[in-house]
BALOBA-1460 file (C-alpha; in Angstrom, 3 decimals):
// residues 260
<rec num="1" residu="x" x="77.246" y="-25.489" z="-27.005"/>
<rec num="2" residu="x" x="76.001" y="-25.002" z="-30.553"/>
<rec num="3" residu="x" x="74.939" y="-21.495" z="-31.569"/>
<rec num="4" residu="x" x="71.534" y="-20.760" z="-33.134"/>
<rec num="5" residu="x" x="71.106" y="-17.060" z="-33.993"/>
<rec num="6" residu="x" x="67.587" y="-15.774" z="-34.609"/>
<rec num="7" residu="x" x="68.712" y="-12.250" z="-35.444"/>
<rec num="8" residu="x" x="68.906" y="-10.231" z="-38.670"/>
<rec num="9" residu="x" x="72.350" y="-8.795" z="-37.884"/>
<rec num="10" residu="x" x="74.505" y="-11.531" z="-36.395"/>
<rec num="11" residu="x" x="78.179" y="-10.583" z="-36.693"/>
<rec num="12" residu="x" x="78.936" y="-14.077" z="-38.018"/>
<rec num="13" residu="x" x="76.430" y="-13.850" z="-40.857"/>
<rec num="14" residu="x" x="74.331" y="-16.778" z="-39.655"/>
<rec num="15" residu="x" x="71.250" y="-14.887" z="-38.472"/>
<rec num="16" residu="x" x="67.977" y="-16.701" z="-39.153"/>
<rec num="17" residu="x" x="65.366" y="-14.115" z="-38.196"/>
<rec num="18" residu="x" x="61.879" y="-14.624" z="-39.615"/>
<rec num="19" residu="x" x="62.475" y="-18.127" z="-40.972"/>
<rec num="20" residu="x" x="61.311" y="-20.553" z="-38.302"/>
<rec num="21" residu="x" x="61.693" y="-23.660" z="-40.463"/>
<rec num="22" residu="x" x="65.246" y="-22.770" z="-41.456"/>
<rec num="23" residu="x" x="66.138" y="-21.942" z="-37.850"/>
<rec num="24" residu="x" x="64.816" y="-25.307" z="-36.704"/>
<rec num="25" residu="x" x="66.802" y="-27.062" z="-39.444"/>
<rec num="26" residu="x" x="69.945" y="-25.256" z="-38.339"/>
<rec num="27" residu="x" x="69.308" y="-26.199" z="-34.721"/>
<rec num="28" residu="x" x="68.822" y="-29.821" z="-35.797"/>
<rec num="29" residu="x" x="72.119" y="-29.707" z="-37.687"/>
<rec num="30" residu="x" x="73.887" y="-28.360" z="-34.613"/>
<rec num="31" residu="x" x="72.271" y="-31.058" z="-32.474"/>
<rec num="32" residu="x" x="73.169" y="-33.867" z="-34.883"/>
<rec num="33" residu="x" x="76.723" y="-32.540" z="-35.174"/>
<rec num="34" residu="x" x="77.135" y="-33.272" z="-31.477"/>
<rec num="35" residu="x" x="75.996" y="-30.244" z="-29.476"/>
<rec num="36" residu="x" x="75.473" y="-31.024" z="-25.812"/>
<rec num="37" residu="x" x="73.600" y="-27.725" z="-25.424"/>
<rec num="38" residu="x" x="71.869" y="-25.492" z="-27.975"/>
<rec num="39" residu="x" x="72.181" y="-21.750" z="-27.312"/>
<rec num="40" residu="x" x="69.432" y="-19.677" z="-28.925"/>
<rec num="41" residu="x" x="69.598" y="-15.906" z="-29.137"/>
<rec num="42" residu="x" x="66.995" y="-13.577" z="-30.619"/>
<rec num="43" residu="x" x="68.765" y="-10.262" z="-29.995"/>
<rec num="44" residu="x" x="72.146" y="-9.383" z="-31.440"/>
<rec num="45" residu="x" x="74.835" y="-8.451" z="-28.917"/>
<rec num="46" residu="x" x="77.531" y="-7.737" z="-31.493"/>
<rec num="47" residu="x" x="79.503" y="-4.491" z="-31.089"/>
<rec num="48" residu="x" x="77.320" y="-1.574" z="-32.170"/>
<rec num="49" residu="x" x="74.072" y="-3.528" z="-31.929"/>
<rec num="50" residu="x" x="70.806" y="-1.694" z="-31.293"/>
<rec num="51" residu="x" x="68.561" y="-3.149" z="-28.538"/>
<rec num="52" residu="x" x="65.626" y="-5.278" z="-29.693"/>
<rec num="53" residu="x" x="62.175" y="-4.632" z="-28.161"/>
<rec num="54" residu="x" x="60.910" y="-7.370" z="-25.839"/>
<rec num="55" residu="x" x="57.928" y="-8.257" z="-27.994"/>
<rec num="56" residu="x" x="60.094" y="-8.640" z="-31.095"/>
<rec num="57" residu="x" x="62.634" y="-10.789" z="-29.237"/>
<rec num="58" residu="x" x="59.815" y="-13.038" z="-28.019"/>
<rec num="59" residu="x" x="58.259" y="-13.210" z="-31.486"/>
<rec num="60" residu="x" x="61.540" y="-14.508" z="-32.891"/>
<rec num="61" residu="x" x="62.351" y="-16.820" z="-30.001"/>
<rec num="62" residu="x" x="59.292" y="-18.654" z="-28.732"/>
<rec num="63" residu="x" x="58.174" y="-20.532" z="-31.889"/>
<rec num="64" residu="x" x="61.664" y="-21.986" z="-32.379"/>
<rec num="65" residu="x" x="62.117" y="-22.748" z="-28.695"/>
<rec num="66" residu="x" x="58.834" y="-24.664" z="-28.526"/>
<rec num="67" residu="x" x="59.912" y="-26.846" z="-31.456"/>
<rec num="68" residu="x" x="63.374" y="-27.572" z="-30.079"/>
<rec num="69" residu="x" x="62.799" y="-28.281" z="-26.384"/>
<rec num="70" residu="x" x="61.070" y="-31.656" z="-26.958"/>
<rec num="71" residu="x" x="64.250" y="-33.015" z="-28.586"/>
<rec num="72" residu="x" x="65.762" y="-33.801" z="-25.202"/>
<rec num="73" residu="x" x="68.838" y="-31.591" z="-25.602"/>
<rec num="74" residu="x" x="69.242" y="-28.794" z="-23.043"/>
<rec num="75" residu="x" x="68.401" y="-25.415" z="-24.572"/>
<rec num="76" residu="x" x="70.014" y="-22.211" z="-23.375"/>
<rec num="77" residu="x" x="68.427" y="-18.852" z="-24.158"/>
<rec num="78" residu="x" x="70.698" y="-15.864" z="-24.606"/>
<rec num="79" residu="x" x="68.871" y="-12.873" z="-23.089"/>
<rec num="80" residu="x" x="69.268" y="-10.218" z="-20.398"/>
<rec num="81" residu="x" x="65.576" y="-9.258" z="-20.208"/>
<rec num="82" residu="x" x="63.564" y="-10.647" z="-17.252"/>
<rec num="83" residu="x" x="60.338" y="-10.835" z="-19.295"/>
<rec num="84" residu="x" x="62.073" y="-12.923" z="-21.957"/>
<rec num="85" residu="x" x="63.725" y="-15.099" z="-19.302"/>
<rec num="86" residu="x" x="60.372" y="-15.957" z="-17.752"/>
<rec num="87" residu="x" x="58.779" y="-16.719" z="-21.123"/>
<rec num="88" residu="x" x="61.740" y="-18.848" z="-22.190"/>
<rec num="89" residu="x" x="61.597" y="-20.918" z="-19.006"/>
<rec num="90" residu="x" x="57.851" y="-21.399" z="-19.431"/>
<rec num="91" residu="x" x="58.527" y="-22.633" z="-22.986"/>
<rec num="92" residu="x" x="61.007" y="-25.234" z="-21.729"/>
<rec num="93" residu="x" x="64.450" y="-23.591" z="-21.723"/>
<rec num="94" residu="x" x="67.000" y="-25.295" z="-19.468"/>
<rec num="95" residu="x" x="69.448" y="-22.401" z="-19.086"/>
<rec num="96" residu="x" x="69.514" y="-18.620" z="-19.192"/>
<rec num="97" residu="x" x="72.672" y="-17.150" z="-20.711"/>
<rec num="98" residu="x" x="72.807" y="-13.513" z="-19.591"/>
<rec num="99" residu="x" x="75.423" y="-11.185" z="-21.100"/>
<rec num="100" residu="x" x="74.718" y="-8.751" z="-18.244"/>
<rec num="101" residu="x" x="75.371" y="-11.301" z="-15.483"/>
<rec num="102" residu="x" x="71.861" y="-10.959" z="-13.990"/>
<rec num="103" residu="x" x="72.634" y="-7.321" z="-13.147"/>
<rec num="104" residu="x" x="69.467" y="-5.809" z="-14.651"/>
<rec num="105" residu="x" x="66.515" y="-5.075" z="-12.321"/>
<rec num="106" residu="x" x="64.306" y="-8.143" z="-11.959"/>
<rec num="107" residu="x" x="66.726" y="-10.565" z="-13.627"/>
<rec num="108" residu="x" x="67.649" y="-12.557" z="-10.525"/>
<rec num="109" residu="x" x="64.011" y="-12.731" z="-9.491"/>
<rec num="110" residu="x" x="63.076" y="-14.073" z="-12.945"/>
<rec num="111" residu="x" x="65.284" y="-17.149" z="-12.522"/>
<rec num="112" residu="x" x="65.599" y="-17.659" z="-8.764"/>
<rec num="113" residu="x" x="62.429" y="-19.701" z="-8.395"/>
<rec num="114" residu="x" x="63.263" y="-22.122" z="-11.198"/>
<rec num="115" residu="x" x="65.855" y="-24.885" z="-11.401"/>
<rec num="116" residu="x" x="67.442" y="-23.657" z="-14.642"/>
<rec num="117" residu="x" x="71.147" y="-23.361" z="-15.258"/>
<rec num="118" residu="x" x="72.489" y="-19.805" z="-15.390"/>
<rec num="119" residu="x" x="75.456" y="-18.431" z="-17.276"/>
<rec num="120" residu="x" x="76.797" y="-15.219" z="-15.746"/>
<rec num="121" residu="x" x="78.814" y="-13.205" z="-18.262"/>
<rec num="122" residu="x" x="80.980" y="-10.131" z="-17.859"/>
<rec num="123" residu="x" x="80.432" y="-7.192" z="-20.188"/>
<rec num="124" residu="x" x="81.921" y="-3.694" z="-19.852"/>
<rec num="125" residu="x" x="79.297" y="-1.207" z="-21.019"/>
<rec num="126" residu="x" x="76.511" y="-1.945" z="-23.516"/>
<rec num="127" residu="x" x="76.747" y="-3.732" z="-26.903"/>
<rec num="128" residu="x" x="76.204" y="-0.466" z="-28.748"/>
<rec num="129" residu="x" x="79.220" y="1.229" z="-27.164"/>
<rec num="130" residu="x" x="81.272" y="-1.479" z="-25.459"/>
<rec num="131" residu="x" x="84.137" y="-1.437" z="-27.959"/>
<rec num="132" residu="x" x="84.699" y="2.308" z="-27.736"/>
<rec num="133" residu="x" x="88.111" y="2.381" z="-26.014"/>
<rec num="134" residu="x" x="87.535" y="-0.189" z="-23.221"/>
<rec num="135" residu="x" x="90.054" y="0.289" z="-20.400"/>
<rec num="136" residu="x" x="91.148" y="-1.826" z="-17.416"/>
<rec num="137" residu="x" x="93.964" y="-1.628" z="-14.892"/>
<rec num="138" residu="x" x="94.012" y="-5.446" z="-14.711"/>
<rec num="139" residu="x" x="91.396" y="-7.074" z="-16.919"/>
<rec num="140" residu="x" x="91.653" y="-10.500" z="-15.268"/>
<rec num="141" residu="x" x="91.221" y="-9.257" z="-11.702"/>
<rec num="142" residu="x" x="88.436" y="-6.850" z="-12.661"/>
<rec num="143" residu="x" x="86.491" y="-9.464" z="-14.634"/>
<rec num="144" residu="x" x="86.922" y="-11.980" z="-11.831"/>
<rec num="145" residu="x" x="85.708" y="-9.422" z="-9.284"/>
<rec num="146" residu="x" x="82.555" y="-8.791" z="-11.329"/>
<rec num="147" residu="x" x="81.892" y="-12.530" z="-11.619"/>
<rec num="148" residu="x" x="82.482" y="-13.045" z="-7.893"/>
<rec num="149" residu="x" x="79.968" y="-10.286" z="-7.109"/>
<rec num="150" residu="x" x="77.449" y="-11.858" z="-9.494"/>
<rec num="151" residu="x" x="77.876" y="-15.253" z="-7.834"/>
<rec num="152" residu="x" x="77.416" y="-13.692" z="-4.399"/>
<rec num="153" residu="x" x="74.221" y="-11.922" z="-5.521"/>
<rec num="154" residu="x" x="72.837" y="-15.185" z="-6.863"/>
<rec num="155" residu="x" x="73.644" y="-17.095" z="-3.700"/>
<rec num="156" residu="x" x="72.062" y="-14.353" z="-1.584"/>
<rec num="157" residu="x" x="68.884" y="-14.868" z="-3.653"/>
<rec num="158" residu="x" x="68.904" y="-18.598" z="-2.906"/>
<rec num="159" residu="x" x="70.404" y="-19.750" z="-6.215"/>
<rec num="160" residu="x" x="72.750" y="-22.650" z="-5.578"/>
<rec num="161" residu="x" x="76.269" y="-22.666" z="-6.990"/>
<rec num="162" residu="x" x="75.482" y="-25.936" z="-8.800"/>
<rec num="163" residu="x" x="73.292" y="-23.948" z="-11.208"/>
<rec num="164" residu="x" x="75.983" y="-21.433" z="-12.189"/>
<rec num="165" residu="x" x="78.432" y="-21.181" z="-15.094"/>
<rec num="166" residu="x" x="80.795" y="-18.241" z="-15.629"/>
<rec num="167" residu="x" x="81.677" y="-16.538" z="-18.916"/>
<rec num="168" residu="x" x="84.507" y="-13.946" z="-18.966"/>
<rec num="169" residu="x" x="82.886" y="-12.294" z="-21.991"/>
<rec num="170" residu="x" x="85.574" y="-12.374" z="-24.661"/>
<rec num="171" residu="x" x="85.042" y="-9.414" z="-26.987"/>
<rec num="172" residu="x" x="82.439" y="-7.740" z="-24.772"/>
<rec num="173" residu="x" x="84.114" y="-4.464" z="-23.886"/>
<rec num="174" residu="x" x="87.652" y="-5.807" z="-24.376"/>
<rec num="175" residu="x" x="90.479" y="-5.121" z="-26.788"/>
<rec num="176" residu="x" x="92.530" y="-7.870" z="-28.415"/>
<rec num="177" residu="x" x="95.147" y="-7.426" z="-25.705"/>
<rec num="178" residu="x" x="92.496" y="-7.823" z="-22.982"/>
<rec num="179" residu="x" x="91.163" y="-10.984" z="-24.631"/>
<rec num="180" residu="x" x="94.636" y="-12.502" z="-24.936"/>
<rec num="181" residu="x" x="95.414" y="-11.696" z="-21.309"/>
<rec num="182" residu="x" x="92.232" y="-13.488" z="-20.225"/>
<rec num="183" residu="x" x="93.136" y="-16.491" z="-22.343"/>
<rec num="184" residu="x" x="96.603" y="-16.710" z="-20.811"/>
<rec num="185" residu="x" x="95.208" y="-16.525" z="-17.265"/>
<rec num="186" residu="x" x="91.903" y="-18.291" z="-17.877"/>
<rec num="187" residu="x" x="92.092" y="-20.485" z="-14.786"/>
<rec num="188" residu="x" x="92.283" y="-17.363" z="-12.591"/>
<rec num="189" residu="x" x="88.825" y="-16.283" z="-13.758"/>
<rec num="190" residu="x" x="86.938" y="-19.103" z="-12.045"/>
<rec num="191" residu="x" x="85.114" y="-18.341" z="-8.807"/>
<rec num="192" residu="x" x="84.530" y="-21.126" z="-6.268"/>
<rec num="193" residu="x" x="85.668" y="-23.646" z="-8.903"/>
<rec num="194" residu="x" x="82.556" y="-22.935" z="-10.970"/>
<rec num="195" residu="x" x="82.783" y="-24.086" z="-14.610"/>
<rec num="196" residu="x" x="83.912" y="-21.593" z="-17.223"/>
<rec num="197" residu="x" x="82.189" y="-21.070" z="-20.572"/>
<rec num="198" residu="x" x="84.294" y="-19.645" z="-23.401"/>
<rec num="199" residu="x" x="82.764" y="-18.189" z="-26.561"/>
<rec num="200" residu="x" x="85.221" y="-16.835" z="-29.124"/>
<rec num="201" residu="x" x="83.895" y="-18.547" z="-32.245"/>
<rec num="202" residu="x" x="84.448" y="-16.392" z="-35.384"/>
<rec num="203" residu="x" x="84.957" y="-13.269" z="-33.263"/>
<rec num="204" residu="x" x="86.847" y="-10.113" z="-34.205"/>
<rec num="205" residu="x" x="89.819" y="-11.077" z="-32.049"/>
<rec num="206" residu="x" x="90.432" y="-14.046" z="-34.350"/>
<rec num="207" residu="x" x="90.184" y="-11.801" z="-37.396"/>
<rec num="208" residu="x" x="92.705" y="-9.439" z="-35.838"/>
<rec num="209" residu="x" x="95.118" y="-12.333" z="-35.262"/>
<rec num="210" residu="x" x="94.700" y="-14.062" z="-38.633"/>
<rec num="211" residu="x" x="93.654" y="-11.235" z="-40.936"/>
<rec num="212" residu="x" x="90.732" y="-13.342" z="-42.166"/>
<rec num="213" residu="x" x="87.110" y="-12.178" z="-42.623"/>
<rec num="214" residu="x" x="84.400" y="-13.686" z="-40.480"/>
<rec num="215" residu="x" x="83.455" y="-16.360" z="-43.015"/>
<rec num="216" residu="x" x="86.996" y="-17.738" z="-43.049"/>
<rec num="217" residu="x" x="87.605" y="-18.127" z="-39.317"/>
<rec num="218" residu="x" x="86.639" y="-21.768" z="-38.753"/>
<rec num="219" residu="x" x="90.230" y="-22.955" z="-38.299"/>
<rec num="220" residu="x" x="91.045" y="-20.118" z="-35.915"/>
<rec num="221" residu="x" x="87.808" y="-20.744" z="-34.008"/>
<rec num="222" residu="x" x="88.573" y="-24.432" z="-33.562"/>
<rec num="223" residu="x" x="92.131" y="-23.645" z="-32.466"/>
<rec num="224" residu="x" x="90.897" y="-21.113" z="-29.900"/>
<rec num="225" residu="x" x="88.295" y="-23.551" z="-28.574"/>
<rec num="226" residu="x" x="90.936" y="-26.241" z="-28.182"/>
<rec num="227" residu="x" x="93.227" y="-23.870" z="-26.267"/>
<rec num="228" residu="x" x="90.305" y="-22.850" z="-24.044"/>
<rec num="229" residu="x" x="89.573" y="-26.490" z="-23.245"/>
<rec num="230" residu="x" x="93.232" y="-27.142" z="-22.500"/>
<rec num="231" residu="x" x="93.186" y="-24.202" z="-20.088"/>
<rec num="232" residu="x" x="90.152" y="-25.555" z="-18.253"/>
<rec num="233" residu="x" x="87.003" y="-24.292" z="-20.013"/>
<rec num="234" residu="x" x="84.120" y="-26.737" z="-19.499"/>
<rec num="235" residu="x" x="81.683" y="-25.340" z="-22.085"/>
<rec num="236" residu="x" x="82.673" y="-24.118" z="-25.541"/>
<rec num="237" residu="x" x="80.126" y="-21.942" z="-27.352"/>
<rec num="238" residu="x" x="80.769" y="-22.518" z="-31.067"/>
<rec num="239" residu="x" x="79.366" y="-22.216" z="-34.572"/>
<rec num="240" residu="x" x="81.358" y="-25.176" z="-35.929"/>
<rec num="241" residu="x" x="80.303" y="-28.027" z="-33.680"/>
<rec num="242" residu="x" x="81.571" y="-31.023" z="-35.659"/>
<rec num="243" residu="x" x="85.002" y="-29.516" z="-36.335"/>
<rec num="244" residu="x" x="85.408" y="-28.534" z="-32.689"/>
<rec num="245" residu="x" x="84.417" y="-32.000" z="-31.481"/>
<rec num="246" residu="x" x="86.965" y="-33.563" z="-33.860"/>
<rec num="247" residu="x" x="89.737" y="-31.375" z="-32.448"/>
<rec num="248" residu="x" x="88.746" y="-32.253" z="-28.895"/>
<rec num="249" residu="x" x="88.639" y="-35.958" z="-29.759"/>
<rec num="250" residu="x" x="92.192" y="-35.862" z="-31.108"/>
<rec num="251" residu="x" x="93.433" y="-34.007" z="-28.017"/>
<rec num="252" residu="x" x="91.668" y="-36.459" z="-25.705"/>
<rec num="253" residu="x" x="93.087" y="-39.459" z="-27.533"/>
<rec num="254" residu="x" x="96.630" y="-38.099" z="-27.303"/>
<rec num="255" residu="x" x="96.394" y="-36.948" z="-23.703"/>
<rec num="256" residu="x" x="94.233" y="-39.665" z="-22.175"/>
<rec num="257" residu="x" x="94.202" y="-42.542" z="-24.643"/>
<rec num="258" residu="x" x="90.466" y="-42.004" z="-25.092"/>
<rec num="259" residu="x" x="88.994" y="-42.526" z="-28.539"/>
<rec num="260" residu="x" x="85.682" y="-43.573" z="-30.053"/>
């Protein structure tokens, strides 16, 4: 899953707000580098982020989405707002990637009648405050419980399990220790054998481990993605698509004798 940020304040420094042509070029580069899914977000969810008004999120998102959806690659839209979900689906999005796990009023109703894929993510708190002393008794069991409840709510609304993907939400209301615990026990976070999505690309946890600033975290990001895949993640949300695919190709060739 290749990342396309349409925000002015992306933590990774790759925000493309207000420049539709450049955003489309970046999306094309991610696609040509081998993305199986493009994930477009028009509101920053970095720690400390301020919410973006619906109309502004739509203004950033829809022109780029309309250009990209005819390419034939599935497009995921990163939003928790029901109004934006509906508009994104009307514009051709294939998946809704919700950091709030469809917990906001009207969110389930916005997607239930479609056939889109849905990524349910765990987040403790809100982006603006989520990193202010997050606390868990057992982060793995608590995150899994939230995801299980989200799956149950979706199924009660008539959304089939085949449409669902689960994201533990690395860095969303978690300390480094919480993130590492989830990595170690990643397989325990799946519910009903649903596929797991892992997104740690360039995140603060990698800076804390390596001491490197965000612009120098490609190697750490690729390493973390490879570990996630080895532990069972089915979707890797990354900035560095080509480098991640190369690492996965080497692993596959060694483990399974599969090569190009």
